[in-house]
C-alpha positions in Angstrom: 36.3 -16.3 -19.8 35.2 -19.7 -18.7 32.3 -21.7 -17.2 32.6 -22.7 -13.6 34.1 -26.2 -13.2 34.0 -26.7 -17.0 37.1 -26.5 -19.1 35.6 -24.4 -21.9 37.1 -21.0 -22.7 35.1 -18.0 -23.7 37.0 -18.1 -27.0 35.4 -21.5 -27.7 32.0 -20.3 -26.6 32.3 -17.4 -28.9 33.4 -19.7 -31.8 30.4 -22.0 -31.1 28.0 -19.0 -31.0 29.3 -17.6 -34.2 29.1 -21.0 -35.9 25.5 -21.4 -34.6 24.7 -18.0 -35.9 26.2 -18.9 -39.3 24.1 -22.0 -39.5 21.0 -20.0 -38.6 22.0 -17.3 -41.1 22.2 -19.9 -43.9 18.8 -21.3 -43.0 17.0 -18.0 -42.3 19.0 -15.6 -44.5 19.5 -13.1 -41.7 20.4 -13.8 -38.0 23.0 -12.1 -35.8 25.2 -14.5 -33.9 24.6 -14.8 -30.1 27.6 -14.3 -27.9 27.8 -16.2 -24.6 29.7 -14.6 -21.7 31.1 -16.1 -18.5 33.2 -14.8 -15.6 36.7 -15.8 -14.9 39.1 -15.5 -11.9 41.4 -12.5 -11.5 44.9 -13.2 -10.1 46.0 -11.2 -7.1 48.4 -8.3 -7.7 50.5 -9.5 -4.7 50.5 -13.1 -3.7 50.6 -13.8 0.1 52.8 -16.5 1.6 51.1 -19.8 2.2 49.8 -20.2 5.8 47.4 -22.8 7.3 43.9 -21.7 8.4 40.4 -23.0 9.1 38.5 -24.0 6.0 36.3 -21.5 4.1 33.3 -22.5 2.1 31.8 -19.9 -0.3 28.1 -20.6 0.2 26.4 -18.0 -2.1 26.7 -14.8 -4.1 23.2 -13.2 -4.3 22.6 -10.5 -6.9 19.6 -8.2 -7.7 16.9 -10.2 -9.7 17.3 -7.8 -12.7 21.0 -8.9 -13.0 20.8 -12.5 -12.0 19.4 -13.8 -15.3 20.6 -15.4 -18.6 20.0 -12.2 -20.6 22.8 -9.6 -20.2 21.3 -6.6 -18.5 23.4 -3.5 -18.1 22.8 -0.5 -15.9 23.0 2.9 -17.4 23.9 6.3 -15.9 20.3 6.8 -15.1 17.7 4.5 -13.5 17.1 2.3 -16.6 18.6 -1.0 -17.5 19.6 -2.1 -21.1 18.9 -5.7 -22.0 21.1 -7.0 -24.8 19.6 -8.7 -27.8 22.5 -10.9 -28.9 24.5 -11.4 -25.7 23.7 -14.0 -23.1 25.3 -15.3 -19.9 26.4 -18.9 -20.0 24.7 -19.5 -16.7 22.8 -17.2 -14.1 25.2 -14.5 -13.1 25.0 -15.4 -9.4 26.3 -18.9 -10.2 29.1 -17.5 -12.3 30.1 -14.9 -9.7 30.0 -17.7 -7.0 32.5 -19.8 -9.0 34.7 -16.8 -9.8 34.8 -15.7 -6.2 35.6 -19.2 -5.0 38.6 -19.4 -7.4 39.7 -15.9 -6.5 39.7 -16.7 -2.8 41.5 -20.0 -3.3 44.2 -18.0 -5.2 44.6 -15.6 -2.3 44.3 -17.9 0.7 47.1 -20.3 -0.1 47.3 -22.9 2.6 43.6 -22.5 3.6 41.1 -25.0 2.2 38.6 -23.1 0.1 35.5 -25.2 -0.6 32.7 -24.9 -3.2 29.2 -24.2 -2.1 28.0 -27.8 -2.2 31.0 -29.3 -0.5 30.6 -31.1 2.9 32.1 -28.7 5.5 34.8 -30.2 7.8 34.9 -29.1 11.4 35.7 -25.3 12.0 34.6 -24.4 8.5 33.5 -20.8 8.0 30.8 -20.1 5.4 31.0 -16.9 3.3 27.7 -15.5 1.9 27.7 -12.3 -0.3 24.6 -10.2 -0.8 25.1 -7.6 -3.5 22.1 -5.3 -3.5 23.1 -2.7 -6.2 25.2 -2.5 -9.3 25.4 1.1 -10.6 27.1 2.7 -13.6 28.8 6.0 -12.9 30.5 7.3 -16.0 33.1 4.8 -17.0 32.9 2.8 -13.8 30.6 0.1 -12.3 30.0 0.3 -8.5 28.9 -2.7 -6.5 27.3 -2.3 -3.0 26.2 -5.0 -0.5 27.5 -7.0 2.4 29.4 -10.2 3.1 28.7 -12.4 6.1 30.9 -15.0 7.6 29.1 -17.7 9.7 30.0 -20.9 11.5 29.2 -23.6 8.9 28.0 -26.0 11.6 25.9 -23.7 13.8 25.1 -20.8 11.5 26.3 -18.4 14.2 27.4 -15.0 12.8 31.2 -14.4 13.0 31.6 -11.3 10.8 29.5 -8.8 8.8 31.6 -6.9 6.2 30.2 -4.0 4.2 31.0 -4.1 0.5 31.5 -1.1 -1.7 33.6 -1.7 -4.8 34.3 0.1 -8.1 35.8 -1.1 -11.3 36.4 0.5 -14.7 34.2 -0.6 -17.6 33.9 -0.1 -21.3 30.7 0.0 -23.3 28.9 -3.2 -24.3 28.3 -6.6 -22.6 31.9 -7.8 -22.8 33.1 -4.7 -21.0 30.5 -5.3 -18.2 31.7 -9.0 -17.9 35.3 -7.9 -17.5 34.3 -5.3 -14.9 32.4 -8.0 -13.0 35.6 -10.1 -13.2 37.5 -7.3 -11.6 34.8 -6.6 -9.0 34.9 -10.3 -7.8 38.7 -10.0 -7.7 38.5 -6.9 -5.6 36.0 -8.5 -3.3 38.3 -11.4 -2.8 41.2 -9.0 -2.1 38.9 -7.4 0.7 37.8 -10.8 2.1 41.1 -12.7 2.1 43.0 -10.9 4.8 39.9 -10.8 7.0 39.4 -14.5 6.6 43.0 -15.3 7.2 43.1 -13.1 10.4 39.7 -14.3 11.5 38.5 -10.7 12.3 37.8 -7.4 10.5 40.8 -5.2 10.4 40.6 -2.4 12.9 38.3 -4.2 15.3 
């Protein structure tokens, strides 16, 4: 997994973390290594043909405060949250999700300019903002609920409001949650891409 806009792989982050832990272990005698996690794009299962379209700027991905932090916090089957001792996100999860979703959409909207959040918006740009209000573990799956809005980047006028309910398989531990979040951002991009290319919600 990698940091947004930084060519550093998760493998290198893990190696650095292990080396740091080893140095601490030598000096302290006992210290578990810290593992730093990031999110990475997920390629589409079916790649659509390239077609021109108005620019898209991915403005924000907002997460619940308990999740959008540097400490890895994992939901359980109940109402509690587990905070890991030796796993950390390499940046706030909202920033990582924003970068992953931007790359995921760019991979699915070939021919359409997909801009990062801080880019200057050309004329006719549409802003995408994602508000994810709940991340719930159900058995071996993570479920993500929220909404995505598409607005005119120049005027702020609402163009579309898209409900979001996604599910991805997960394994135990922080790395399993990170992979599930990768898949959830990829599924979200799969849901948004045809809507953005068509300019309207399917069925309306």
